[in-house]
C-alpha positions as CSV (number, residue, x, y, z in Angstrom):
1,X,57.5,-6.4,-34.1
2,X,61.0,-5.4,-33.2
3,X,61.5,-1.7,-32.3
4,X,64.7,0.4,-32.7
5,X,66.7,0.1,-29.5
6,X,68.9,2.3,-28.4
7,X,71.2,1.3,-25.1
8,X,73.6,3.8,-23.0
9,X,75.0,3.7,-19.6
10,X,77.2,6.1,-18.2
11,X,80.3,5.2,-16.3
12,X,82.0,7.1,-13.6
13,X,85.3,7.8,-15.0
14,X,86.9,8.8,-11.8
15,X,86.6,4.9,-11.0
16,X,88.6,3.8,-14.1
17,X,92.1,4.6,-14.0
18,X,92.7,4.3,-18.0
19,X,90.4,7.0,-18.3
20,X,90.4,9.1,-15.3
21,X,92.4,12.0,-17.3
22,X,89.8,12.4,-19.8
23,X,87.4,15.1,-19.3
24,X,83.7,14.9,-20.1
25,X,81.6,11.9,-20.1
26,X,82.2,8.4,-20.5
27,X,79.4,5.8,-22.3
28,X,79.0,2.3,-22.7
29,X,76.7,1.9,-25.8
30,X,75.3,-1.1,-27.5
31,X,76.7,-1.6,-31.1
32,X,75.5,-4.7,-32.6
33,X,76.5,-7.4,-30.6
34,X,79.2,-5.7,-29.0
35,X,79.8,-2.8,-26.5
36,X,81.3,0.4,-27.8
37,X,82.8,2.3,-24.6
38,X,82.7,6.2,-25.6
39,X,84.6,9.3,-24.4
40,X,82.3,12.3,-25.2
41,X,83.6,15.8,-24.8
42,X,82.3,18.1,-22.0
43,X,80.3,20.3,-24.5
44,X,78.8,17.3,-26.3
45,X,81.2,18.5,-29.3
46,X,82.9,15.1,-30.1
47,X,82.4,11.6,-29.2
48,X,85.8,9.0,-29.6
49,X,85.3,5.5,-29.3
50,X,87.4,4.2,-27.1
51,X,87.4,0.4,-27.0
52,X,84.9,-1.9,-28.7
53,X,84.2,-5.2,-26.4
54,X,82.4,-8.1,-28.0
55,X,79.5,-9.3,-25.8
56,X,77.0,-11.5,-27.6
57,X,78.8,-12.6,-30.7
58,X,78.4,-16.3,-29.9
59,X,74.7,-15.9,-30.5
60,X,74.6,-13.2,-32.7
61,X,72.1,-11.5,-30.7
62,X,72.2,-7.4,-30.6
63,X,72.7,-5.3,-27.4
64,X,69.0,-3.5,-26.3
65,X,70.2,-2.5,-22.9
66,X,73.4,-2.1,-20.4
67,X,72.6,-1.8,-16.7
68,X,74.8,-1.4,-13.5
69,X,75.0,-4.8,-11.7
70,X,75.6,-3.2,-8.7
71,X,75.6,0.0,-6.4
72,X,78.3,2.8,-6.4
73,X,81.2,1.6,-3.8
74,X,80.4,-2.1,-4.4
75,X,82.9,-4.5,-5.0
76,X,80.7,-5.5,-8.2
77,X,80.9,-1.7,-9.6
78,X,82.7,-2.0,-12.4
79,X,80.4,-4.9,-13.8
80,X,77.5,-4.5,-15.8
81,X,74.5,-6.5,-17.4
82,X,74.1,-6.5,-20.9
83,X,70.9,-8.1,-22.8
84,X,69.6,-8.4,-26.0
85,X,66.7,-10.6,-27.5
86,X,66.9,-13.7,-25.5
87,X,70.3,-13.4,-24.2
88,X,72.4,-11.7,-21.3
89,X,76.2,-11.2,-19.8
90,X,78.4,-9.8,-17.6
91,X,80.5,-7.0,-18.8
92,X,83.6,-6.3,-16.3
93,X,85.0,-2.9,-17.3
94,X,87.9,-3.7,-15.0
95,X,89.1,-6.8,-17.3
96,X,87.6,-5.2,-20.3
97,X,85.8,-8.8,-20.6
98,X,82.5,-10.1,-20.9
99,X,81.0,-13.5,-19.3
100,X,79.4,-16.0,-21.4
101,X,75.7,-15.0,-22.3
102,X,72.8,-17.1,-20.8
103,X,69.7,-17.8,-22.4
104,X,66.1,-17.2,-21.1
105,X,62.6,-18.3,-22.7
106,X,61.3,-14.9,-24.0
107,X,62.7,-11.7,-25.7
108,X,63.9,-9.2,-22.8
109,X,62.3,-5.9,-22.7
110,X,64.1,-4.7,-20.0
111,X,66.2,-5.6,-17.1
112,X,67.0,-4.5,-13.4
113,X,69.6,-5.9,-11.0
114,X,68.1,-5.9,-7.3
115,X,70.3,-6.1,-4.4
116,X,71.3,-9.8,-2.8
117,X,72.6,-10.6,-6.4
118,X,68.9,-10.8,-8.1
119,X,67.7,-9.8,-11.3
120,X,64.3,-9.0,-12.8
121,X,63.4,-9.5,-16.4
122,X,60.9,-8.3,-18.1
123,X,59.3,-10.0,-21.5
124,X,57.3,-9.0,-24.2
125,X,54.0,-11.0,-23.4
126,X,53.9,-8.9,-20.2
127,X,55.6,-11.0,-17.6
128,X,58.5,-10.8,-15.5
129,X,61.0,-13.4,-13.7
130,X,63.2,-13.1,-11.0
131,X,66.8,-14.9,-10.6
132,X,69.7,-15.6,-8.7
133,X,72.9,-14.9,-10.4
134,X,76.1,-16.2,-9.9
135,X,79.5,-16.0,-12.2
136,X,81.6,-18.8,-11.9
137,X,84.8,-19.5,-14.2
138,X,83.6,-16.6,-16.4
139,X,80.3,-18.5,-16.9
140,X,77.0,-16.0,-16.0
141,X,74.7,-18.5,-14.3
142,X,71.1,-17.7,-13.5
143,X,68.6,-19.8,-10.9
144,X,65.3,-18.8,-11.3
145,X,63.5,-18.1,-8.4
146,X,59.9,-17.4,-9.8
147,X,57.8,-16.1,-12.7
148,X,54.9,-13.4,-12.6
149,X,52.1,-13.3,-15.6
150,X,50.4,-10.1,-15.6
151,X,46.7,-10.2,-15.7
152,X,46.7,-8.2,-18.3
153,X,47.7,-10.6,-20.8
154,X,48.9,-8.8,-23.9
155,X,51.9,-8.0,-25.9
156,X,53.8,-4.7,-24.6
157,X,56.2,-2.8,-26.5
158,X,58.3,-1.1,-23.5
159,X,58.7,-0.9,-19.7
160,X,60.5,0.0,-16.7
161,X,61.2,-1.6,-13.7
162,X,61.3,0.5,-10.8
163,X,62.9,-0.8,-7.3
164,X,65.5,-2.6,-5.5
165,X,64.2,-5.5,-3.9
166,X,61.6,-8.1,-5.2
167,X,59.0,-6.7,-2.6
168,X,59.3,-3.0,-3.7
169,X,59.9,-3.7,-7.1
170,X,56.9,-2.0,-9.5
171,X,56.4,-2.8,-13.2
172,X,55.3,-0.1,-16.1
173,X,54.4,-1.3,-19.5
174,X,53.1,0.5,-22.4
175,X,50.9,-1.9,-24.1
176,X,50.1,-2.1,-28.0
177,X,46.3,-0.7,-26.8
178,X,47.8,2.5,-25.9
179,X,47.6,2.2,-22.0
180,X,50.2,2.0,-19.8
181,X,49.3,-0.3,-16.7
182,X,50.9,-1.0,-13.4
183,X,51.7,-3.6,-11.3
184,X,53.7,-4.9,-8.4
185,X,54.9,-8.6,-9.3
186,X,55.5,-9.7,-5.6
187,X,51.3,-9.4,-5.1
188,X,50.9,-11.2,-8.5
189,X,50.0,-10.4,-11.9
190,X,46.9,-7.9,-10.6
191,X,47.2,-4.4,-12.4
192,X,47.0,-1.9,-9.6
193,X,46.9,1.2,-12.1
194,X,45.7,2.3,-15.6
195,X,46.6,5.2,-17.4
196,X,44.5,5.7,-20.7
197,X,45.4,8.3,-22.9
198,X,47.1,7.4,-26.0
199,X,45.5,6.1,-29.4
200,X,48.0,4.0,-30.6
201,X,50.5,1.5,-29.2
202,X,53.1,2.8,-26.5
203,X,56.8,3.1,-28.1
204,X,58.9,4.3,-24.8
205,X,58.3,5.4,-21.1
206,X,60.8,6.9,-19.1
207,X,60.5,7.5,-15.4
208,X,62.1,10.4,-13.1
209,X,61.2,9.1,-9.9
210,X,62.5,12.1,-7.9
211,X,60.4,14.7,-10.0
212,X,57.6,12.1,-10.2
213,X,57.3,12.2,-13.9
214,X,56.3,9.4,-16.1
215,X,56.9,10.4,-20.0
216,X,55.3,8.5,-22.9
217,X,55.6,8.5,-26.7
218,X,52.9,6.2,-29.1
219,X,52.2,5.5,-32.5
220,X,49.7,8.6,-32.3
221,X,52.6,10.7,-32.6
222,X,51.8,11.9,-29.2
223,X,54.2,12.9,-26.1
224,X,52.2,12.8,-22.8
225,X,53.7,13.9,-19.4
226,X,52.3,12.2,-16.6
227,X,52.2,13.0,-12.6
228,X,53.2,9.5,-11.3
229,X,54.4,8.1,-8.1
230,X,54.6,4.8,-6.8
231,X,53.7,5.9,-3.4
232,X,50.6,7.4,-4.7
233,X,49.4,5.4,-7.2
234,X,45.8,7.1,-7.3
235,X,47.3,10.8,-7.9
236,X,48.6,9.5,-11.3
237,X,47.0,12.1,-14.2
238,X,48.1,13.3,-17.4
239,X,49.7,16.8,-17.0
240,X,50.4,17.6,-20.7
241,X,50.2,16.4,-24.3
242,X,52.3,17.8,-27.2
243,X,52.5,16.7,-30.8
244,X,55.4,17.4,-33.0
245,X,56.2,14.5,-35.2
246,X,55.4,13.8,-38.6
247,X,56.2,10.1,-38.1
248,X,56.2,8.0,-35.3
249,X,58.3,8.6,-32.3
250,X,60.6,6.2,-31.0
251,X,62.2,7.6,-27.6
252,X,61.8,10.2,-24.9
253,X,64.3,11.6,-22.3
254,X,64.0,14.4,-19.8
255,X,67.1,16.6,-20.2
256,X,67.6,19.8,-17.7
257,X,65.7,22.9,-17.1
258,X,62.5,20.9,-17.7
259,X,62.9,20.2,-21.2
260,X,62.3,16.9,-22.9
261,X,63.9,15.5,-26.6
262,X,62.0,12.9,-28.2
263,X,63.6,11.2,-31.3
264,X,61.6,9.8,-34.3
265,X,61.9,7.8,-37.7
């Protein structure tokens, strides 16, 4: 089952000379096999497409996610990892060009760029792989370092990768059985925490690390808010539950003033 996927990534317009005079927000948005560069007005009253950049056209893959390749102020701060299905490539906004795409063995649910030119991928069969990446003459190359299969050997519908290095990386996934499970790949496939509560497969997770809040939506039409911190897993608990959709909710996003937005079919 392939879920609807919306992929957005905010760009710091002050770093982009050709857009520095624009007011509002600059977003990268997945659009089929391409990435659209969008200008969103200050009050979100209008959206304008500034540029459409082909990324995964050669494979026909749909863009499912966009992640900054490096930290702010890094030499690679204009580069973004773009992935979809079994393919991933690097978009360079400075040149408005993308590298060739690399292929992996399984469907990519989530990707995380780590320090030291490393990338971690989370797959749909609840496993993760760590790669060393390089770019040579516009070719995106991946060197496999290690892979870890979770002890919870099941299909997962969504996941979050939290951390900046392999040693401090945590993986949070929503399973088809309605549980949220937490693991730390550097320690193997052991399940460190399980958060039961939903009665249907989990479609989306969102994590606010600063507020120590985890949000989930499920096939049971419910939204749950969890107290959650990777520093104190045993303290995790459900704080609130709400229902409002008559059809499946596909996504949840925290916004300002302790408000949440959920979206469904």
